[in-house]
Phi, psi and omega in degrees: 000123177251108177204148176279124180243134173286149176258133183244135166283173178302315180297314181296320179295317178299313180302317181300312181292313183300311180296317179301309183296320180295315179295319182291316174070004178205162181290153171273114184235149176210128181054037174086353180236168178295145185218147174306315176231127182245197181293150175058035175077009179291149177223145176279183183296325177275330182300334180293344180260003180262112180298149181304323183286353178257328185296133177215104185308316184297332183262344191252322194295335181269003185263150171289155185303318180296320179299313181297310184292330177291330177288333180238067186298338178299335180295332178295339179298345180293339189251125182258022179230153188289330186272022189299324180293316178295324176300309181299317179298318181292316179296321178294320178299316179301313181296313189280326193246004174232159179277152182306330178290348178261351187301317183300310180299317180295317179294318178297316178302315178298312182301314180298319182293340181247011181056040177261152177287147175252013184302313181296321177298312180297318178299319178296321178296320182290341180269354181292000000 
């Protein structure tokens, strides 16, 4: 896979997901279930890190996050911190298993537990 990937620190990756989820305000769904890419351009917490030129609905949506990312290991180069797999799993859990009205609390809880700033999240909330 040849694509230019931005590199994210833990803070930058968290900010990207938090701001995305707050702005989107709803789950990314396709055929009744959560999806990396859903209807009307929606994306889940992990989907925001999948470049358009890599995404293929037919091959991706039925896979667990680890299976997909293991097939495209170059995507891991985006993350400059060691906990990136646990980060992706947790962000995906927030998107898939909690309601959007719970996302702010869940994201803040994650940020506090990892000593991450919530400034971008708070700024996104203030812009709603």
